[in-house]
DRENDRENSE-932592 format. One record per residue (C-alpha): chain; residue number from 1; residue in three letters; z negated, x, y. Coordinates in nm, 2 decimals, decimal comma. Each point is the difference from the previous one (the first is absolute). Example, Ala and Ser with C-alpha at 12.3 -4.5 7.8 and 13.67 -1.06 7.14 Angstrom:
<rs>
> A | 1 | ALA | -0,78 | 1,23 | -0,45
> A | 2 | SER | 0,07 | 0,14 | 0,34
</rs>
This chain:
<rs>
> A | 1 | MET | -0,44 | -1,34 | 1,09
> A | 2 | ARG | -0,07 | 0,09 | -0,37
> A | 3 | ILE | 0,05 | 0,38 | -0,06
> A | 4 | GLY | 0,05 | 0,19 | -0,32
> A | 5 | TYR | -0,08 | 0,37 | 0,04
> A | 6 | LEU | 0,09 | 0,26 | -0,27
> A | 7 | GLU | -0,18 | 0,33 | -0,01
> A | 8 | CYS | 0,23 | 0,23 | -0,18
> A | 9 | PHE | -0,22 | 0,31 | -0,02
> A | 10 | SER | 0,13 | 0,07 | -0,35
> A | 11 | GLY | 0,34 | -0,16 | 0,05
> A | 12 | ILE | 0,12 | -0,33 | -0,15
> A | 13 | SER | 0,19 | -0,12 | -0,30
> A | 14 | GLY | 0,09 | -0,34 | -0,14
> A | 15 | ASP | -0,29 | -0,02 | -0,24
> A | 16 | MET | -0,24 | 0,12 | 0,26
> A | 17 | LEU | 0,09 | -0,28 | 0,24
> A | 18 | LEU | -0,03 | -0,26 | -0,28
> A | 19 | GLY | -0,35 | 0,14 | -0,08
> A | 20 | ALA | -0,10 | -0,02 | 0,37
> A | 21 | LEU | 0,12 | -0,35 | 0,03
> A | 22 | VAL | -0,20 | -0,12 | -0,30
> A | 23 | ASP | -0,31 | 0,20 | 0,11
> A | 24 | ALA | 0,03 | -0,16 | 0,35
> A | 25 | GLY | -0,01 | -0,35 | -0,15
> A | 26 | VAL | 0,35 | -0,10 | -0,11
> A | 27 | PRO | -0,05 | -0,20 | -0,32
> A | 28 | PHE | 0,14 | 0,20 | -0,30
> A | 29 | SER | 0,15 | -0,32 | -0,12
> A | 30 | VAL | 0,24 | 0,01 | 0,30
> A | 31 | LEU | 0,14 | 0,33 | -0,12
> A | 32 | GLU | 0,00 | -0,11 | -0,36
> A | 33 | GLU | 0,20 | -0,32 | 0,08
> A | 34 | THR | 0,24 | 0,20 | 0,21
> A | 35 | ALA | 0,07 | 0,25 | -0,27
> A | 36 | HIS | 0,05 | -0,28 | -0,25
> A | 37 | ALA | 0,24 | -0,18 | 0,24
> A | 38 | LEU | 0,23 | 0,31 | -0,01
> A | 39 | ASN | 0,06 | -0,06 | -0,37
> A | 40 | ILE | 0,05 | 0,37 | -0,09
> A | 41 | GLY | -0,25 | 0,01 | -0,28
> A | 42 | VAL | -0,29 | 0,18 | 0,16
> A | 43 | ARG | -0,37 | -0,08 | 0,07
> A | 44 | LEU | -0,26 | 0,14 | 0,22
> A | 45 | GLU | -0,35 | 0,14 | -0,07
> A | 46 | GLN | -0,27 | 0,09 | 0,25
> A | 47 | ARG | -0,30 | 0,22 | -0,04
> A | 48 | LYS | -0,26 | 0,18 | 0,21
> A | 49 | VAL | 0,03 | 0,38 | 0,01
> A | 50 | MET | -0,17 | 0,29 | 0,17
> A | 51 | ARG | 0,21 | 0,22 | 0,24
> A | 52 | GLY | -0,18 | 0,30 | 0,15
> A | 53 | GLY | -0,34 | -0,18 | -0,03
> A | 54 | LEU | 0,12 | -0,33 | 0,15
> A | 55 | THR | 0,07 | -0,32 | -0,19
> A | 56 | GLY | 0,34 | -0,16 | 0,03
> A | 57 | THR | 0,22 | -0,25 | -0,18
> A | 58 | LYS | 0,29 | 0,12 | -0,22
> A | 59 | VAL | 0,28 | -0,25 | -0,07
> A | 60 | ASP | 0,23 | 0,10 | -0,29
> A | 61 | VAL | 0,34 | -0,14 | -0,10
> A | 62 | ILE | 0,01 | -0,05 | -0,37
> A | 63 | GLU | 0,33 | 0,00 | -0,18
> A | 64 | PRO | 0,08 | -0,12 | -0,35
> A | 65 | GLY | -0,11 | 0,26 | -0,25
> A | 66 | ALA | -0,22 | 0,19 | 0,25
> A | 67 | ALA | -0,33 | -0,15 | -0,10
> A | 68 | ALA | -0,04 | 0,24 | -0,29
> A | 69 | ALA | 0,07 | 0,30 | 0,22
> A | 70 | ALA | -0,26 | -0,13 | 0,26
> A | 71 | SER | -0,29 | 0,06 | -0,24
> A | 72 | HIS | 0,07 | 0,38 | 0,00
> A | 73 | ASN | -0,02 | 0,02 | 0,38
> A | 74 | HIS | -0,29 | -0,20 | 0,13
> A | 75 | GLN | -0,24 | 0,29 | -0,03
> A | 76 | HIS | 0,23 | 0,18 | 0,25
> A | 77 | ASP | 0,02 | -0,30 | 0,23
> A | 78 | HIS | 0,38 | 0,00 | -0,04
> A | 79 | ALA | 0,21 | -0,31 | 0,04
> A | 80 | PRO | 0,13 | -0,12 | -0,34
> A | 81 | GLN | 0,36 | 0,01 | 0,12
> A | 82 | HIS | 0,30 | 0,23 | -0,04
> A | 83 | THR | 0,02 | 0,22 | 0,30
> A | 84 | HIS | 0,18 | 0,32 | 0,10
> A | 85 | LYS | -0,19 | 0,32 | -0,05
> A | 86 | HIS | -0,13 | 0,18 | 0,31
> A | 87 | ASP | -0,13 | 0,34 | 0,07
> A | 88 | ASP | -0,36 | -0,12 | 0,02
> A | 89 | HIS | 0,10 | -0,30 | 0,21
> A | 90 | SER | -0,22 | -0,29 | 0,07
> A | 91 | HIS | 0,27 | -0,28 | -0,01
> A | 92 | HIS | 0,29 | -0,08 | -0,22
> A | 93 | HIS | 0,33 | 0,08 | 0,16
> A | 94 | ASP | 0,20 | -0,32 | 0,03
> A | 95 | GLU | 0,31 | 0,13 | 0,16
> A | 96 | PRO | 0,32 | -0,18 | -0,09
> A | 97 | SER | 0,25 | 0,19 | -0,22
> A | 98 | HIS | 0,37 | 0,00 | -0,07
> A | 99 | GLU | -0,03 | 0,25 | -0,28
> A | 100 | HIS | 0,12 | -0,07 | -0,36
> A | 101 | ALA | -0,18 | -0,30 | -0,15
> A | 102 | ASN | -0,10 | 0,18 | -0,32
> A | 103 | GLU | -0,14 | 0,31 | 0,17
> A | 104 | PRO | -0,34 | 0,09 | -0,16
> A | 105 | HIS | -0,29 | 0,05 | 0,24
> A | 106 | ALA | -0,36 | 0,10 | -0,02
> A | 107 | HIS | -0,29 | -0,24 | 0,05
> A | 108 | ASP | -0,33 | 0,03 | 0,17
> A | 109 | HIS | -0,19 | -0,03 | -0,32
> A | 110 | PRO | -0,16 | 0,32 | -0,12
> A | 111 | HIS | -0,02 | -0,10 | -0,37
> A | 112 | GLU | 0,36 | -0,11 | -0,06
> A | 113 | THR | 0,35 | 0,03 | 0,10
> A | 114 | HIS | 0,26 | -0,28 | -0,05
> A | 115 | SER | 0,37 | -0,01 | 0,02
> A | 116 | HIS | 0,18 | -0,33 | 0,07
> A | 117 | ASP | 0,35 | -0,12 | 0,07
> A | 118 | HIS | -0,04 | -0,18 | 0,33
> A | 119 | GLU | 0,25 | -0,23 | 0,16
> A | 120 | HIS | 0,05 | 0,02 | 0,37
> A | 121 | ARG | -0,05 | -0,28 | 0,25
> A | 122 | SER | 0,21 | -0,01 | 0,31
> A | 123 | LEU | -0,13 | -0,11 | 0,33
> A | 124 | ALA | 0,20 | -0,33 | -0,03
> A | 125 | LYS | -0,16 | -0,07 | -0,34
> A | 126 | ILE | -0,35 | 0,06 | 0,14
> A | 127 | LEU | 0,07 | -0,22 | 0,30
> A | 128 | SER | 0,12 | -0,27 | -0,24
> A | 129 | ILE | -0,32 | 0,02 | -0,20
> A | 130 | ILE | -0,20 | -0,05 | 0,31
> A | 131 | ALA | 0,22 | -0,29 | 0,13
> A | 132 | ALA | -0,02 | -0,18 | -0,34
> A | 133 | ALA | -0,38 | 0,02 | -0,01
> A | 134 | PRO | -0,20 | -0,32 | 0,10
> A | 135 | LEU | -0,17 | 0,17 | 0,29
> A | 136 | SER | -0,04 | -0,09 | 0,37
> A | 137 | GLU | 0,29 | 0,09 | 0,23
> A | 138 | GLY | -0,23 | 0,23 | 0,20
> A | 139 | VAL | -0,08 | 0,21 | -0,31
> A | 140 | LYS | 0,36 | 0,01 | -0,11
> A | 141 | HIS | 0,12 | 0,11 | 0,35
> A | 142 | ARG | -0,26 | 0,28 | 0,03
> A | 143 | ALA | 0,05 | 0,13 | -0,35
> A | 144 | SER | 0,38 | -0,01 | 0,03
> A | 145 | ASN | -0,01 | 0,18 | 0,33
> A | 146 | ALA | -0,22 | 0,28 | -0,15
> A | 147 | PHE | 0,25 | 0,05 | -0,29
> A | 148 | GLN | 0,30 | -0,01 | 0,24
> A | 149 | GLN | -0,16 | 0,28 | 0,21
> A | 150 | LEU | -0,09 | 0,20 | -0,31
> A | 151 | GLY | 0,36 | -0,03 | -0,12
> A | 152 | ASP | 0,14 | 0,09 | 0,34
> A | 153 | ALA | -0,22 | 0,31 | 0,01
> A | 154 | GLU | 0,12 | 0,11 | -0,34
> A | 155 | ALA | 0,36 | -0,06 | 0,10
> A | 156 | ARG | -0,03 | 0,21 | 0,31
> A | 157 | ILE | -0,18 | 0,29 | -0,18
> A | 158 | HIS | 0,26 | 0,02 | -0,28
> A | 159 | SER | 0,31 | -0,09 | 0,21
> A | 160 | ILE | 0,10 | -0,29 | -0,22
> A | 161 | PRO | 0,06 | -0,37 | 0,08
> A | 162 | VAL | -0,32 | -0,21 | -0,03
> A | 163 | GLU | 0,19 | -0,20 | -0,28
> A | 164 | LYS | 0,00 | 0,32 | -0,21
> A | 165 | VAL | -0,38 | 0,05 | 0,02
> A | 166 | HIS | -0,16 | -0,09 | -0,33
> A | 167 | PHE | -0,37 | -0,01 | -0,08
> A | 168 | HIS | -0,14 | 0,15 | -0,32
> A | 169 | GLU | -0,14 | -0,29 | -0,21
> A | 170 | VAL | -0,36 | 0,12 | -0,03
> A | 171 | GLY | -0,03 | 0,09 | 0,36
> A | 172 | ALA | 0,18 | -0,32 | 0,10
> A | 173 | VAL | -0,23 | -0,22 | -0,20
> A | 174 | ASP | -0,31 | 0,16 | 0,16
> A | 175 | THR | 0,16 | 0,00 | 0,34
> A | 176 | ILE | 0,12 | -0,36 | -0,02
> A | 177 | VAL | -0,35 | -0,12 | -0,09
> A | 178 | ASP | -0,17 | 0,22 | 0,25
> A | 179 | ILE | 0,22 | -0,11 | 0,29
> A | 180 | VAL | 0,02 | -0,37 | -0,08
> A | 181 | CYS | -0,37 | -0,03 | -0,09
> A | 182 | SER | -0,10 | 0,19 | 0,32
> A | 183 | ALA | 0,21 | -0,24 | 0,20
> A | 184 | ALA | -0,18 | -0,30 | -0,16
> A | 185 | GLY | -0,34 | 0,15 | 0,05
> A | 186 | CYS | 0,07 | 0,08 | 0,36
> A | 187 | GLU | 0,13 | -0,35 | 0,06
> A | 188 | TRP | -0,33 | -0,14 | -0,15
> A | 189 | LEU | -0,20 | 0,21 | 0,25
> A | 190 | LYS | 0,18 | -0,17 | 0,29
> A | 191 | VAL | 0,00 | 0,32 | 0,20
> A | 192 | ASP | 0,19 | -0,03 | 0,33
> A | 193 | ARG | 0,05 | 0,37 | 0,06
> A | 194 | TRP | -0,02 | 0,31 | -0,22
> A | 195 | LEU | -0,11 | 0,34 | 0,12
> A | 196 | ALA | -0,07 | 0,33 | -0,17
> A | 197 | SER | -0,15 | 0,34 | 0,06
> A | 198 | PRO | 0,22 | 0,31 | 0,00
> A | 199 | LEU | 0,12 | 0,07 | -0,35
> A | 200 | ASN | -0,12 | 0,28 | -0,22
> A | 201 | VAL | 0,33 | 0,06 | -0,19
> A | 202 | GLY | -0,13 | 0,29 | -0,21
> A | 203 | SER | 0,19 | 0,32 | -0,08
> A | 204 | GLY | 0,16 | 0,20 | -0,28
> A | 205 | THR | 0,28 | -0,13 | -0,22
> A | 206 | VAL | 0,07 | -0,30 | -0,22
> A | 207 | LYS | 0,22 | -0,02 | -0,32
> A | 208 | CYS | 0,23 | -0,30 | -0,03
> A | 209 | ALA | 0,34 | -0,08 | -0,14
> A | 210 | HIS | 0,17 | 0,20 | 0,28
> A | 211 | GLY | -0,20 | 0,32 | -0,08
> A | 212 | THR | -0,29 | 0,16 | 0,18
> A | 213 | LEU | -0,03 | -0,13 | 0,35
> A | 214 | PRO | -0,22 | 0,09 | 0,30
> A | 215 | VAL | -0,29 | -0,23 | 0,10
> A | 216 | PRO | 0,04 | -0,24 | 0,18
> A | 217 | ALA | 0,30 | -0,10 | -0,22
> A | 218 | PRO | 0,33 | -0,05 | 0,19
> A | 219 | ALA | -0,01 | -0,38 | -0,05
> A | 220 | THR | -0,36 | -0,01 | 0,13
> A | 221 | LEU | 0,09 | 0,21 | 0,30
> A | 222 | ALA | 0,30 | -0,22 | 0,09
> A | 223 | LEU | -0,21 | -0,32 | -0,02
> A | 224 | LEU | -0,29 | 0,14 | 0,20
> A | 225 | SER | 0,24 | 0,07 | 0,29
> A | 226 | ASP | -0,22 | 0,09 | 0,31
> A | 227 | ALA | -0,33 | -0,09 | -0,16
> A | 228 | PRO | -0,28 | 0,26 | 0,08
> A | 229 | VAL | -0,06 | 0,22 | -0,31
> A | 230 | TYR | -0,21 | 0,30 | -0,10
> A | 231 | SER | -0,09 | 0,18 | -0,32
> A | 232 | ALA | -0,36 | 0,06 | -0,13
> A | 233 | GLY | -0,17 | 0,06 | -0,33
> A | 234 | ALA | 0,13 | 0,13 | -0,33
> A | 235 | PRO | 0,38 | 0,02 | -0,03
> A | 236 | MET | 0,14 | -0,33 | -0,13
> A | 237 | GLU | 0,21 | -0,29 | 0,09
> A | 238 | ARG | -0,22 | -0,25 | 0,19
> A | 239 | VAL | 0,25 | -0,24 | 0,16
> A | 240 | THR | 0,26 | -0,12 | -0,26
> A | 241 | PRO | 0,33 | -0,16 | 0,09
> A | 242 | THR | -0,14 | -0,34 | -0,10
> A | 243 | GLY | -0,30 | 0,06 | 0,23
> A | 244 | ALA | 0,23 | 0,09 | 0,28
> A | 245 | ALA | 0,22 | -0,31 | -0,07
> A | 246 | LEU | -0,31 | -0,22 | 0,01
> A | 247 | LEU | -0,10 | 0,14 | 0,34
> A | 248 | ARG | 0,35 | -0,08 | 0,13
> A | 249 | MET | -0,01 | -0,34 | -0,16
> A | 250 | LEU | -0,32 | -0,08 | 0,19
> A | 251 | ASP | 0,15 | 0,13 | 0,33
> A | 252 | VAL | -0,31 | 0,22 | 0,04
> A | 253 | SER | -0,10 | 0,15 | 0,34
> A | 254 | TYR | -0,19 | 0,33 | -0,01
> A | 255 | GLY | -0,30 | 0,11 | 0,19
> A | 256 | PRO | -0,38 | 0,02 | 0,00
> A | 257 | LEU | -0,22 | -0,28 | -0,12
> A | 258 | PRO | 0,03 | -0,28 | 0,25
> A | 259 | ALA | -0,28 | -0,20 | 0,15
> A | 260 | MET | -0,06 | -0,27 | -0,27
> A | 261 | ARG | -0,27 | -0,20 | -0,18
> A | 262 | VAL | 0,03 | 0,09 | -0,36
> A | 263 | SER | -0,03 | -0,29 | -0,24
> A | 264 | ALA | 0,12 | 0,16 | -0,32
> A | 265 | SER | 0,07 | 0,35 | -0,13
> A | 266 | GLY | 0,13 | 0,14 | -0,33
> A | 267 | TYR | 0,08 | 0,33 | -0,17
> A | 268 | GLY | 0,31 | 0,04 | -0,21
> A | 269 | ALA | 0,00 | 0,29 | -0,25
> A | 270 | GLY | 0,28 | 0,25 | -0,09
> A | 271 | GLY | 0,06 | 0,12 | -0,35
> A | 272 | ARG | -0,22 | 0,31 | 0,00
> A | 273 | ASP | -0,37 | 0,08 | 0,07
> A | 274 | LEU | 0,00 | 0,33 | 0,19
> A | 275 | PRO | -0,34 | 0,17 | 0,05
> A | 276 | GLY | -0,12 | -0,03 | 0,36
> A | 277 | GLU | 0,31 | -0,20 | 0,11
> A | 278 | PRO | -0,01 | -0,39 | 0,01
> A | 279 | ASN | 0,35 | -0,08 | -0,12
> A | 280 | LEU | -0,01 | -0,34 | 0,16
> A | 281 | VAL | 0,15 | -0,20 | 0,28
> A | 282 | ARG | -0,24 | -0,22 | 0,20
> A | 283 | LEU | 0,10 | -0,34 | 0,14
> A | 284 | LEU | -0,19 | -0,16 | 0,28
> A | 285 | VAL | 0,07 | -0,36 | 0,10
> A | 286 | GLY | -0,14 | -0,18 | 0,30
> A | 287 | GLU | 0,06 | -0,15 | 0,34
> A | 288 | ALA | 0,11 | 0,21 | 0,29
> A | 289 | THR | -0,22 | 0,02 | 0,30
> A | 290 | ALA | 0,15 | 0,04 | 0,35
> A | 291 | ALA | -0,15 | 0,33 | 0,08
> A | 292 | ALA | 0,06 | 0,11 | 0,35
> A | 293 | PRO | 0,18 | 0,34 | 0,05
> A | 294 | THR | -0,24 | 0,29 | 0,05
> A | 295 | ASP | 0,02 | 0,32 | 0,20
> A | 296 | SER | 0,15 | 0,17 | -0,31
> A | 297 | ASP | 0,31 | -0,22 | 0,05
> A | 298 | ALA | 0,05 | 0,14 | 0,36
> A | 299 | GLU | 0,31 | 0,21 | 0,09
> A | 300 | PRO | 0,06 | 0,20 | 0,32
> A | 301 | ILE | 0,24 | -0,15 | 0,26
> A | 302 | ALA | 0,13 | 0,16 | 0,32
> A | 303 | ILE | 0,03 | -0,21 | 0,31
> A | 304 | ILE | 0,22 | 0,12 | 0,29
> A | 305 | GLU | -0,01 | -0,18 | 0,34
> A | 306 | ALA | 0,19 | 0,03 | 0,32
> A | 307 | VAL | 0,01 | -0,22 | 0,30
> A | 308 | ILE | 0,34 | -0,02 | 0,18
> A | 309 | ASP | 0,06 | -0,18 | 0,33
> A | 310 | ASP | 0,35 | 0,13 | 0,10
> A | 311 | SER | 0,22 | -0,08 | -0,29
> A | 312 | THR | 0,23 | -0,28 | -0,10
> A | 313 | PRO | -0,07 | -0,25 | -0,28
> A | 314 | GLN | 0,32 | 0,12 | -0,17
> A | 315 | LEU | -0,11 | 0,36 | -0,01
> A | 316 | ILE | -0,34 | -0,09 | -0,14
> A | 317 | ALA | 0,16 | -0,21 | -0,27
> A | 318 | TYR | 0,24 | 0,29 | -0,09
> A | 319 | VAL | -0,29 | 0,25 | -0,02
> A | 320 | SER | -0,19 | -0,24 | -0,23
> A | 321 | GLU | 0,29 | -0,01 | -0,24
> A | 322 | LEU | 0,02 | 0,38 | 0,00
> A | 323 | LEU | -0,37 | 0,03 | -0,08
> A | 324 | LEU | 0,02 | -0,25 | -0,29
> A | 325 | GLU | 0,31 | 0,19 | -0,14
> A | 326 | ALA | -0,20 | 0,32 | 0,02
> A | 327 | GLY | -0,28 | -0,14 | -0,22
> A | 328 | ALA | -0,24 | -0,18 | 0,23
> A | 329 | TRP | -0,19 | -0,27 | -0,19
> A | 330 | ASP | 0,01 | -0,23 | 0,31
> A | 331 | VAL | 0,07 | 0,00 | 0,37
> A | 332 | TYR | -0,16 | -0,23 | 0,25
> A | 333 | ARG | 0,10 | -0,08 | 0,36
> A | 334 | THR | -0,26 | -0,17 | 0,22
> A | 335 | ALA | 0,04 | -0,10 | 0,36
> A | 336 | VAL | -0,28 | 0,15 | 0,21
> A | 337 | GLN | -0,11 | -0,01 | 0,37
> A | 338 | MET | -0,01 | 0,35 | 0,15
> A | 339 | LYS | -0,13 | 0,14 | 0,32
> A | 340 | LYS | 0,15 | -0,11 | 0,33
> A | 341 | GLY | 0,10 | -0,33 | -0,16
> A | 342 | ARG | 0,28 | 0,14 | -0,21
> A | 343 | THR | 0,09 | -0,16 | -0,33
> A | 344 | GLY | 0,05 | 0,25 | -0,29
> A | 345 | VAL | 0,04 | 0,01 | -0,37
> A | 346 | GLU | -0,25 | 0,16 | -0,24
> A | 347 | LEU | 0,19 | 0,16 | -0,29
> A | 348 | LYS | -0,22 | 0,03 | -0,31
> A | 349 | VAL | 0,12 | 0,18 | -0,32
> A | 350 | LEU | -0,18 | -0,01 | -0,33
> A | 351 | CYS | 0,10 | 0,27 | -0,25
> A | 352 | ASP | -0,11 | 0,24 | -0,27
> A | 353 | PRO | -0,19 | 0,29 | 0,17
> A | 354 | GLY | 0,25 | 0,25 | -0,14
> A | 355 | LEU | 0,28 | -0,18 | 0,20
> A | 356 | SER | -0,19 | 0,00 | 0,33
> A | 357 | PRO | 0,15 | 0,32 | 0,15
> A | 358 | ALA | 0,36 | -0,12 | -0,06
> A | 359 | LEU | -0,06 | -0,35 | 0,13
> A | 360 | ARG | -0,19 | 0,13 | 0,31
> A | 361 | GLU | 0,31 | 0,22 | 0,07
> A | 362 | ILE | 0,23 | -0,31 | -0,02
> A | 363 | VAL | -0,22 | -0,19 | 0,25
> A | 364 | LEU | 0,00 | 0,28 | 0,25
> A | 365 | ARG | 0,37 | 0,08 | -0,05
> A | 366 | GLU | 0,14 | -0,36 | 0,01
> A | 367 | THR | -0,22 | -0,18 | 0,25
> A | 368 | THR | -0,08 | 0,07 | 0,36
> A | 369 | SER | -0,37 | 0,07 | -0,08
> A | 370 | ILE | -0,14 | 0,34 | 0,09
> A | 371 | GLY | -0,31 | -0,03 | -0,21
> A | 372 | LEU | -0,16 | -0,18 | -0,30
> A | 373 | HIS | -0,31 | 0,01 | -0,21
> A | 374 | TRP | -0,07 | -0,04 | -0,37
> A | 375 | ARG | -0,28 | -0,02 | -0,25
> A | 376 | VAL | -0,06 | -0,02 | -0,37
> A | 377 | GLU | -0,20 | -0,30 | -0,14
> A | 378 | ASN | -0,07 | -0,16 | -0,34
> A | 379 | LYS | 0,21 | -0,29 | -0,14
> A | 380 | MET | -0,01 | -0,20 | -0,32
> A | 381 | ALA | 0,26 | -0,22 | -0,16
> A | 382 | LEU | -0,02 | -0,24 | -0,29
> A | 383 | ASP | 0,23 | 0,08 | -0,30
> A | 384 | ARG | 0,33 | -0,18 | 0,03
> A | 385 | GLU | 0,26 | -0,10 | -0,25
> A | 386 | PHE | 0,31 | -0,22 | -0,01
> A | 387 | PHE | 0,09 | -0,29 | -0,22
> A | 388 | GLU | 0,35 | -0,14 | 0,00
> A | 389 | VAL | 0,05 | -0,38 | 0,00
> A | 390 | GLU | 0,31 | -0,22 | -0,02
> A | 391 | THR | 0,02 | -0,24 | 0,30
> A | 392 | ARG | 0,25 | -0,29 | 0,02
> A | 393 | TRP | 0,23 | 0,24 | 0,19
> A | 394 | GLY | -0,05 | 0,33 | -0,17
> A | 395 | LYS | -0,25 | 0,27 | -0,09
> A | 396 | ALA | -0,28 | 0,11 | 0,23
> A | 397 | ARG | -0,29 | 0,23 | -0,03
> A | 398 | ILE | -0,37 | -0,10 | 0,04
> A | 399 | LYS | -0,24 | 0,27 | 0,13
> A | 400 | ILE | -0,34 | -0,01 | -0,17
> A | 401 | ALA | -0,30 | 0,17 | 0,14
> A | 402 | ARG | -0,29 | 0,07 | -0,24
> A | 403 | TRP | -0,37 | 0,08 | 0,04
> A | 404 | PRO | -0,12 | 0,32 | -0,18
> A | 405 | SER | -0,12 | -0,23 | -0,28
> A | 406 | GLY | 0,35 | -0,12 | -0,06
> A | 407 | ALA | -0,05 | -0,35 | 0,14
> A | 408 | ILE | 0,27 | -0,13 | 0,23
> A | 409 | ALA | -0,09 | 0,03 | 0,37
> A | 410 | ASN | 0,32 | -0,13 | 0,16
> A | 411 | VAL | 0,34 | -0,12 | -0,09
> A | 412 | ALA | 0,30 | -0,02 | 0,24
> A | 413 | PRO | 0,38 | -0,03 | -0,03
> A | 414 | GLU | 0,19 | 0,31 | 0,09
> A | 415 | TYR | 0,14 | -0,08 | 0,35
> A | 416 | GLU | 0,33 | 0,19 | -0,03
> A | 417 | ASP | 0,09 | -0,16 | -0,33
> A | 418 | CYS | -0,07 | -0,35 | 0,13
> A | 419 | ARG | 0,18 | 0,07 | 0,33
> A | 420 | ALA | 0,31 | 0,11 | -0,19
> A | 421 | ILE | -0,01 | -0,31 | -0,22
> A | 422 | ALA | -0,05 | -0,23 | 0,30
> A | 423 | HIS | 0,29 | 0,17 | 0,19
> A | 424 | GLU | 0,24 | -0,01 | -0,30
> A | 425 | ASN | -0,07 | -0,36 | -0,09
> A | 426 | LYS | -0,05 | -0,14 | 0,35
> A | 427 | VAL | -0,34 | -0,14 | -0,08
> A | 428 | PRO | -0,33 | 0,02 | 0,20
> A | 429 | LEU | -0,19 | 0,32 | -0,07
> A | 430 | LYS | -0,33 | -0,20 | -0,04
> A | 431 | GLU | 0,15 | -0,20 | -0,28
> A | 432 | VAL | 0,11 | 0,32 | -0,18
> A | 433 | MET | -0,35 | 0,15 | 0,03
> A | 434 | GLN | -0,17 | -0,32 | -0,12
> A | 435 | ASP | 0,24 | -0,02 | -0,30
> A | 436 | ALA | -0,07 | 0,37 | -0,08
> A | 437 | LEU | -0,38 | -0,06 | 0,00
> A | 438 | HIS | 0,05 | -0,31 | -0,22
> A | 439 | ALA | 0,21 | 0,19 | -0,25
> A | 440 | PHE | -0,25 | 0,28 | 0,00
> A | 441 | ALA | -0,29 | -0,24 | -0,09
> A | 442 | HIS | 0,20 | -0,14 | -0,29
> A | 443 | ALA | 0,14 | 0,33 | -0,13
> A | 444 | TYR | -0,32 | 0,20 | 0,03
> A | 445 | LYS | -0,19 | -0,27 | -0,19
> A | 446 | GLU | 0,26 | 0,02 | -0,28
> A | 447 | LYS | -0,02 | 0,39 | 0,00
> A | 448 | ARG | -0,37 | -0,01 | -0,05
</rs>
């Protein structure tokens, strides 16, 4: 499995990801051709810059008329583009806006301030630009999905229908190019699964069309959902809404660096060079290695055991149900040969150690046993996730188990889903399970 791992120790934005992709080996021509295909009158430039003593690639979106302004800013390593002013922030803030189109705003250029009358682009307009571009369906799908999630986040924050969300032209141009070109660059890399470190989102406040907002900006926070975040370094915005939308677009999983053989790496630069802080995102690309779980992956598990030789099968079954309802992870019943030739049942309960006292009480209260024993051991489990597929008879979930590296260890149809389909449609269960696996193989290949 080919993995792309993003180390977001200084956050992530659209231009940072573009820079990391180029630095990791994506031909700059791929991004240039993608930007040209959008037919919105922009071009790209790349350059090497220093960020906190490390070299990275900076990719800038150049709009008509911006070339002259660019010459004033190269000494500061600022992108020659129109961006919203931050309180010493490292990235431009590309949050959508539904403010008045002609509202003046400050720019992230210390030598000049411009005022423009900017039209708005609605979500539907942006999606139509992407749909009309001569790009692959995979790139269009990923980019459109990112914009849809960005629009949905804005709509929720401002309590308006998504159709009413409009994107400020300057931010929209940058954002369109950042997102679509990132989708094209990621497709070129042919990565099967994207992962990322916990996100340094920054701190402080950011100025945008809606006023002064806390960092992370509301749109960023909504898009990040349950991603692991923290704040470190100088107060500034480190994860922009576009950066958060790109992480959602790539369906990123979060965690430590997985076991992998790194074949390429790249550093993408943010807009400012901060002394002692590498304002970069690092991208590692390589093949996952099936690293075996280690002792650090172990969790405690309580095991409760009782041997019963004077109870009915119905009672044992009833007690097993009670134990599962009370939170036991599993309950086993095994036939055993006891002293004096008697046949008995060994009742074994697996549970969280914290539940052990309550479950031991159930065993003693509900069975005829007058004693039991228990212990705490170590257990480990592979990470699991579900993937929904469409069979010939309806939807069913597939359970996927993964090694710590992210590589798939096992795939199995969810029994209860397939059982319900088989019962409802009067078809053999084995056919439903086979069809679910076939659908998974096809759908998962398309998803990648």
